[in-house]
C-alpha positions in Angstrom: 121.1 76.2 73.5 120.5 78.9 76.1 121.5 82.5 75.7 124.0 82.3 78.6 127.7 82.7 78.3 130.0 81.3 81.0 132.9 83.5 82.3 135.6 83.1 84.9 136.4 85.7 87.5 139.4 85.8 89.8 139.0 87.2 93.3 141.0 87.4 96.5 139.8 84.8 99.1 138.9 87.4 101.7 136.8 89.4 99.1 135.0 86.2 97.9 134.2 85.2 101.5 132.8 88.6 102.3 130.7 88.4 99.1 129.4 84.9 99.9 128.4 86.1 103.4 126.7 89.1 102.0 124.7 87.3 99.3 123.7 84.5 101.7 122.3 87.1 104.0 120.2 88.5 101.1 118.9 85.0 100.2 120.7 84.4 97.0 121.0 80.7 96.2 124.2 81.1 94.1 126.8 83.6 93.1 125.7 83.8 89.4 122.4 85.4 90.2 124.0 87.8 92.7 126.5 88.8 90.1 123.8 89.3 87.4 121.9 91.5 89.8 125.0 93.6 90.5 125.6 94.0 86.8 122.0 95.0 86.2 122.2 97.5 89.0 125.4 99.0 87.7 124.0 99.3 84.2 120.8 101.0 85.5 122.9 103.4 87.6 125.1 104.2 84.6 122.0 105.1 82.5 120.9 107.5 85.3 124.0 109.6 84.7 122.2 111.0 81.6 119.8 113.7 82.5 117.2 112.5 79.9 117.0 108.9 80.9 113.4 107.5 81.1 112.9 106.3 84.6 110.5 105.3 87.3 111.1 106.5 90.9 109.7 106.1 94.4 109.5 109.1 96.6 109.3 108.2 100.3 108.2 110.9 102.7 107.5 111.2 106.4 105.8 114.4 107.3 103.7 116.2 109.8 100.1 116.0 108.5 99.2 119.1 110.5 101.1 121.1 107.9 98.2 121.7 105.6 100.0 122.9 102.5 101.8 119.6 101.9 98.6 117.7 100.9 97.8 120.5 98.3 101.4 120.1 96.9 100.8 116.3 96.6 97.5 116.9 94.8 99.1 119.4 92.4 102.0 117.0 91.7 99.6 114.3 90.6 98.6 116.5 87.7 102.0 118.1 86.9 104.0 117.4 83.8 106.7 116.2 82.9 106.6 113.9 85.9 103.5 111.7 86.2 102.3 110.1 89.4 101.6 106.5 88.7 100.4 105.5 92.2 100.6 106.6 95.8 100.1 105.2 99.3 99.2 107.3 102.3 99.7 105.8 105.8 98.9 107.5 109.2 101.9 106.6 111.5 100.7 108.4 114.6 98.7 111.5 115.6 101.2 113.8 113.9 103.1 111.8 111.3 102.2 110.3 107.9 104.1 108.2 105.4 103.5 109.0 101.7 105.0 106.9 99.0 104.6 108.1 95.4 105.5 106.2 92.3 106.6 108.6 89.7 107.4 108.2 86.0 109.4 110.6 83.8 112.9 111.5 83.0 115.4 110.7 85.8 116.5 114.3 86.3 112.8 115.5 86.5 111.9 112.9 89.0 114.9 113.8 91.1 114.1 117.6 90.9 110.5 117.0 92.0 111.6 114.7 94.8 114.1 117.2 96.1 111.6 120.0 95.9 109.0 118.1 98.0 111.6 116.8 100.5 112.6 120.4 101.2 109.1 121.5 102.1 108.3 122.7 105.6 106.8 119.9 107.6 108.7 117.1 105.8 110.7 115.3 108.4 112.4 112.8 106.2 112.5 112.0 102.5 114.2 109.7 100.1 114.0 109.4 96.3 114.9 106.0 94.7 115.2 106.1 90.9 115.6 103.2 88.4 116.1 103.5 84.7 113.3 101.8 82.8 115.5 100.2 80.2 114.6 102.7 77.5 117.5 104.4 75.8 118.6 107.8 77.2 118.0 110.9 75.2 121.2 112.9 74.6 
C-alpha cells in the first residue's frame, strides 16, 4: 500500500472554478498535486515564523555597477558568518545595470537581515529576498 491518505474537501463552486483556472495556468495536471504544493508552501512559511529556522534563500538584486562599493560588500558577504553564500550569478544587463543572484544558507532571520542590509545599499535599484525553510526543525 502507498503512504497516501484520501480526504474530502467541500468548496463553493465559484472558488473551485477559480482554483481550477489558476492551477491549469500553472501547468498542474490535477488538483491533488496543487493542493499538496499549497500545503507544503504553507508549512514552510509557518516554519519561517521562528527566528531560528534553518533555511536557504535567494537574494535578487539589480544595481548600478558603477557604484564601486557594492562589489566589495558582495565579496565580504561570501566570507561572512552566520550566513553562508552557496552560489552566486552575476549578469550584465546594460551599460549601467547588473543583476546579482546569491543563494544563501543560514537561519531564516539572518538571511533576511543580510538581504535587507544589502538591498538598502546605495546603488541598489531593486532587491528581493525569497526564503524557504530547509525542512530542519526550528531552534526555539
